[in-house]
C-alpha positions as CSV (number, residue, x, y, z in Angstrom):
1,M,72.8,109.0,81.1
2,E,76.3,107.8,81.8
3,H,77.5,107.7,85.4
4,I,80.9,108.8,86.6
5,A,82.8,106.2,88.6
6,A,86.2,108.0,88.9
7,L,87.7,111.4,88.6
8,L,91.3,112.1,87.6
9,L,92.9,114.9,89.7
10,V,96.2,116.3,88.4
11,I,98.3,118.8,90.4
12,G,101.4,120.7,89.2
13,C,103.9,121.9,91.7
14,S,107.1,124.0,91.9
15,D,110.6,122.6,92.5
16,A,110.2,122.7,96.3
17,M,106.7,121.3,96.2
18,T,105.5,124.4,98.1
19,E,103.4,126.1,95.3
20,C,100.9,123.7,93.7
21,R,97.8,124.1,91.5
22,E,95.3,121.9,89.8
23,L,96.0,121.2,86.1
24,S,93.3,120.5,83.6
25,A,93.6,116.9,82.4
26,P,92.5,116.2,78.8
27,V,89.9,113.7,80.2
28,S,89.1,114.0,83.9
29,V,85.9,111.9,84.4
30,F,85.6,108.1,83.7
31,E,82.9,105.4,83.8
32,T,85.2,103.0,85.6
33,F,88.1,103.4,88.1
34,E,90.1,101.1,85.9
35,A,89.7,103.4,82.9
36,C,90.9,106.3,85.0
37,T,93.9,104.3,86.2
38,A,94.8,103.3,82.7
39,E,94.6,106.9,81.4
40,R,96.5,108.4,84.4
41,P,100.1,107.9,83.1
42,F,99.2,109.4,79.7
43,A,97.5,112.4,81.2
44,L,100.5,113.0,83.5
45,G,102.8,112.8,80.5
46,D,100.7,115.2,78.5
47,L,100.8,117.8,81.3
48,Q,104.5,117.3,82.2
49,G,105.5,120.7,80.7
50,Q,103.0,122.7,82.7
51,A,104.8,122.4,86.0
52,R,108.1,121.2,87.4
53,H,106.4,118.3,89.2
54,V,103.1,116.8,88.1
55,V,101.2,114.3,90.3
56,G,97.8,112.8,89.9
57,E,95.3,110.4,91.5
58,C,92.1,108.7,90.5
59,L,89.3,109.3,93.0
60,V,86.4,106.9,93.2
61,V,83.0,108.6,92.7
62,D,79.8,107.1,94.2
63,P,77.3,107.3,91.3
64,A,74.5,107.9,93.9
65,L,76.3,111.1,94.9
66,E,77.6,112.1,91.5
67,D,75.7,115.3,91.4
68,D,76.2,116.2,95.0
69,Y,80.0,116.5,95.2
70,D,80.9,120.1,95.7
71,Q,84.6,120.0,96.8
72,I,87.8,118.3,95.9
73,V,90.2,118.6,98.8
74,W,93.9,117.9,98.2
75,N,97.4,118.2,99.7
76,V,100.8,117.5,98.1
77,R,103.3,116.4,100.6
78,P,107.0,117.4,100.3
79,D,107.8,113.9,99.1
80,G,105.5,114.4,96.1
81,S,102.7,112.1,97.3
82,L,99.1,113.4,96.8
83,D,96.3,113.1,99.3
84,A,92.9,113.9,97.8
85,S,89.3,113.4,98.6
86,L,85.8,114.4,97.5
87,K,83.3,116.1,99.8
88,V,79.6,116.7,99.8
89,S,78.7,119.8,101.7
90,G,81.7,119.5,103.9
91,M,81.3,115.7,104.6
92,L,84.1,113.5,103.4
93,V,82.7,110.7,101.1
94,A,85.8,109.4,99.3
95,S,89.5,109.7,99.9
96,N,92.8,108.3,98.6
97,G,94.8,109.3,101.7
98,A,94.8,111.1,105.0
99,R,94.1,114.7,105.8
100,P,94.0,116.7,102.5
101,E,94.3,120.5,103.1
102,K,93.6,122.5,99.9
103,D,90.0,123.0,98.9
104,S,88.9,123.3,95.3
105,L,85.3,123.8,94.1
106,Q,84.3,121.2,91.5
107,Q,82.2,122.9,88.9
108,Q,80.1,120.8,86.5
């Protein structure tokens, strides 16, 4: 069984960055954080036509908790920066920034 070490989260937003939604990346799980980081610009380019602004981040996944994550929480700031984190039953376990606000259930 292969372990997931990183998850690529891609968000598409309106002109004013007030209406945002998750976009489906062609590949969203990776065995290494470096592989996710390398794929990120290509995924963002592929999804560019699906929203006015497209942003994305790679989130580190703890292989020991891989099956326990149940939420991705994210917030896009007006400047276009993305804060995102993974949670296990409401407990923050990985984050790329501070205070994400939008919840999304991660289904596997």
